[in-house]
C-alpha positions in Angstrom: 43.4 -6.9 21.0 40.6 -8.9 19.7 42.7 -11.3 17.1 39.3 -10.6 14.2 39.0 -6.8 15.1 40.9 -5.9 11.1 38.3 -8.2 10.2 35.3 -6.2 8.2 32.9 -9.1 8.4 33.5 -10.1 11.5 33.1 -6.4 13.0 30.0 -6.2 11.0 29.0 -9.4 12.6 29.4 -7.7 16.2 27.1 -5.0 15.4 24.6 -7.0 14.0 24.9 -9.5 17.2 25.0 -6.2 19.5 21.8 -4.7 17.6 19.6 -7.8 17.4 20.6 -10.4 20.6 21.2 -10.2 24.2 24.3 -8.3 25.3 25.6 -8.0 28.8 28.7 -5.3 29.7 30.3 -3.9 33.1 30.8 -0.5 32.4 33.1 2.1 34.1 32.8 5.1 36.1 32.3 7.0 32.5 29.9 4.3 31.1 32.5 2.4 28.9 32.4 -0.8 28.6 34.9 -2.8 30.6 34.0 -6.3 30.3 30.8 -7.7 28.1 29.2 -11.0 26.3 27.1 -11.4 23.4 24.9 -13.7 22.0 25.1 -15.2 18.5 22.0 -15.6 16.0 21.8 -19.8 17.2 21.4 -18.3 21.3 24.8 -19.2 22.2 26.6 -17.3 24.6 30.3 -16.0 22.9 32.5 -13.4 22.6 33.4 -13.0 26.3 35.8 -10.2 26.9 37.4 -8.4 29.9 39.4 -5.4 29.2 43.3 -6.5 30.5 43.5 -3.4 33.4 39.6 -5.1 34.4 40.3 -9.1 35.2 40.3 -10.3 37.9 37.6 -8.6 39.4 34.8 -11.4 38.6 33.3 -9.5 35.7 33.2 -12.4 33.2 31.6 -15.0 36.3 29.0 -12.3 36.8 28.5 -11.7 33.1 28.0 -15.2 32.6 25.4 -15.9 35.3 23.3 -13.2 34.4 23.3 -13.8 30.6 22.7 -17.5 31.0 19.7 -17.1 33.7 18.2 -14.4 31.2 18.4 -17.0 28.5 17.1 -19.7 30.7 14.2 -17.6 31.9 13.3 -16.9 28.2 13.5 -20.3 27.4 16.8 -20.4 25.3 19.0 -23.2 25.3 22.1 -21.8 27.7 25.2 -22.8 26.0 28.6 -21.4 25.0 30.7 -21.2 22.5 34.7 -21.5 23.3 37.7 -22.0 20.9 39.6 -25.0 22.2 42.9 -23.3 23.1 41.2 -20.9 25.1 41.7 -22.6 28.5 40.9 -20.0 30.9 36.9 -19.8 29.2 36.9 -23.6 29.5 37.5 -23.2 32.9 35.3 -20.9 33.5 32.5 -22.5 32.5 32.7 -25.7 33.8 33.5 -24.0 37.1 30.1 -22.4 36.7 28.7 -25.6 36.0 28.6 -25.5 32.3 30.0 -29.4 30.8 31.9 -29.9 27.4 29.8 -31.9 24.8 32.6 -34.1 23.2 30.2 -34.9 20.1 29.7 -31.5 18.9 32.7 -29.4 17.6 32.3 -26.2 15.1 34.6 -24.8 12.4 34.7 -21.3 10.9 35.4 -21.2 7.3 37.0 -18.3 4.9 36.5 -17.9 1.7 39.2 -16.2 -0.8 37.8 -13.3 -3.2 
């Protein structure tokens, strides 16, 4: 399960991303998404996820390539956000030709109510 699934603000952000920005998914025979990638308002790719039972089939690789081509064709910069501890995604993106910019870091901050 996605670690932010119980965070109402994160769920609202995802809904906004799906409604307003490019996304790609792989659907199963019933039309349910089994793998997906979204785009943030900043044009960065992110929230790449494949359901555990569908991993190892190359879906993430296809989604990254498809989304990168789509963004590039539309004149947007092609980059992504990967959490530092996510070695699997880091390796996947690097194998697809992405490079890390060591001078750039993002941080998420939450505020107590």
